[in-house]
C-alpha positions in Angstrom: 82.0 87.4 140.2 80.7 89.4 137.2 79.0 92.4 139.0 82.4 92.8 140.6 84.3 92.8 137.4 82.1 94.9 135.3 79.2 96.9 137.7 78.8 100.2 135.8 78.0 101.9 132.5 79.2 105.5 132.3 76.5 107.9 131.5 76.7 111.2 129.7 76.6 113.2 132.8 79.9 111.2 133.6 77.8 108.9 136.4 78.4 105.9 136.2 75.2 103.5 136.7 75.2 100.5 138.5 74.4 97.0 136.7 74.4 98.7 133.5 77.2 97.6 131.0 78.9 100.0 128.8 79.7 96.9 125.7 82.3 98.9 124.4 84.6 98.1 127.1 87.2 95.8 125.6 87.6 94.0 129.1 83.9 93.1 129.1 83.6 92.3 125.3 86.5 89.6 126.3 84.8 88.3 129.1 81.3 87.7 127.4 83.0 85.7 124.7 84.8 83.5 127.3 81.7 83.1 129.3 80.2 81.8 126.2 82.9 79.4 125.5 82.7 78.2 129.0 79.2 77.7 129.0 79.1 75.7 125.8 81.8 73.3 127.4 79.6 73.0 130.7 76.7 72.4 128.7 77.6 70.2 125.9 77.2 66.5 127.4 73.7 67.4 128.0 71.2 66.3 125.6 68.3 68.2 127.2 69.5 71.8 126.4 68.0 72.2 122.7 68.0 75.9 122.5 69.6 78.8 124.7 67.7 82.1 124.7 69.9 85.1 124.9 68.1 88.1 127.1 70.3 90.8 127.4 68.6 94.5 127.3 70.6 96.5 129.2 73.5 96.5 126.8 73.0 99.6 124.2 70.6 101.9 126.2 67.4 102.3 128.2 64.5 104.1 126.6 61.3 105.5 128.5 58.7 106.7 125.7 55.9 106.7 128.2 56.7 108.4 131.5 56.7 111.6 130.1 54.2 113.5 128.0 55.4 114.9 124.8 59.2 113.8 125.6 61.6 110.8 125.4 64.5 110.0 127.8 67.0 108.0 126.6 69.7 106.5 128.7 72.7 105.5 126.5 75.0 103.1 128.2 77.9 103.5 125.5 78.9 107.4 126.9 82.2 106.2 127.7 85.3 107.3 125.3 85.2 104.0 123.7 81.4 103.8 123.5 81.3 107.5 121.9 84.2 106.6 119.2 82.3 103.5 118.3 79.0 105.9 117.9 81.2 108.3 116.1 82.6 106.0 113.6 78.7 104.8 113.0 77.5 108.0 112.4 80.3 108.9 109.9 79.8 105.8 108.2 75.9 106.3 108.1 76.0 110.2 107.2 79.4 111.0 106.0 79.8 114.6 106.8 78.5 116.4 109.7 76.5 118.8 106.9 74.6 115.5 105.9 74.0 114.7 109.5 73.2 118.3 110.5 70.6 118.0 107.5 69.1 114.9 108.4 68.8 116.0 112.3 67.7 119.7 111.9 70.7 120.8 113.6 73.8 122.8 113.5 76.9 120.8 115.0 80.4 121.7 114.1 81.8 118.2 114.6 80.7 114.7 115.4 81.9 114.8 118.7 79.7 118.1 119.7 76.6 116.2 117.9 77.6 113.1 120.2 78.1 114.8 123.6 75.0 117.2 122.9 72.6 114.5 121.6 73.4 111.8 124.6 73.3 114.7 127.1 69.9 116.1 125.9 68.1 112.7 125.4 69.3 111.8 128.9 67.5 114.9 130.5 64.6 114.1 128.0 64.1 115.9 124.2 61.0 116.2 122.6 59.3 113.4 121.0 59.8 114.6 117.5 63.1 115.4 117.9 64.8 113.3 114.8 68.3 112.6 116.7 66.6 109.7 118.5 66.3 107.2 115.6 70.2 107.1 115.2 70.7 107.2 119.2 68.0 104.1 119.2 69.3 102.4 115.9 73.3 102.7 117.6 71.5 100.9 120.5 70.1 98.3 118.6 73.6 97.7 116.7 75.2 97.3 119.9 72.9 94.5 121.3 73.1 92.7 117.4 77.1 92.9 118.6 76.5 91.4 121.6 74.5 88.5 120.3 76.5 87.5 117.4 79.8 87.7 119.6 78.0 85.8 122.0 76.6 82.9 119.6 79.8 83.1 117.6 82.0 82.3 120.5 79.6 79.4 122.0 79.5 77.8 118.4 83.3 77.9 117.9 83.2 75.2 120.5 79.4 73.8 120.0 78.4 74.4 116.6 75.1 72.2 117.0 73.5 74.5 119.6 70.6 76.3 118.5 70.0 79.9 119.5 67.0 82.5 119.8 66.9 86.0 121.5 64.2 87.2 123.4 64.1 91.1 123.5 61.6 93.8 123.2 63.7 95.6 120.5 63.5 92.3 118.3 60.0 92.2 117.4 56.7 93.6 118.2 53.1 94.4 117.0 54.6 97.3 114.9 57.6 96.1 113.9 59.4 93.1 112.0 62.3 91.2 113.3 65.3 93.2 112.4 66.8 91.3 109.7 70.4 92.0 111.4 69.4 89.0 113.6 69.4 86.0 110.7 72.3 84.7 112.5 69.9 83.1 115.3 68.0 79.8 114.4 64.7 80.9 116.0 62.5 83.4 117.7 
């Protein structure tokens, strides 16, 4: 049922990618919250369920740093109109002006819209691994995953506030990175 309702994400070239999700689709966000509540109702009677692990790695983006030498390929799964609008809002809050963004990125874009279209397209095709735009694209993808996780946990706990949650995802932690403090609403890792 889920695959039939939300089977695709829109990529920067306008194509749709099967089985990847654009979290900025308002219908998908609502579906996720309702699913979490229904899951809570189904699991509430069982004492042997102690923790729920959320693992959704296809919400924000796919990133490939190893396949190509000196090149990064990032497939953003938020290239829809709603996804780009959310990315624009996030960039404007972080950088304030297009001039500040250009200084940070080492670019010369005339607008946030141009910066988003060009950078998402460039990274889908592969950009130099020292290109500074990647950090904001990756951070926004991470924020999308954090939002997805928080929405799921909040919806579930609105039915059963006693359930413990943890999240298992490659972006959360690793030998080179600490746990992102924005996941502090989770109970354990």
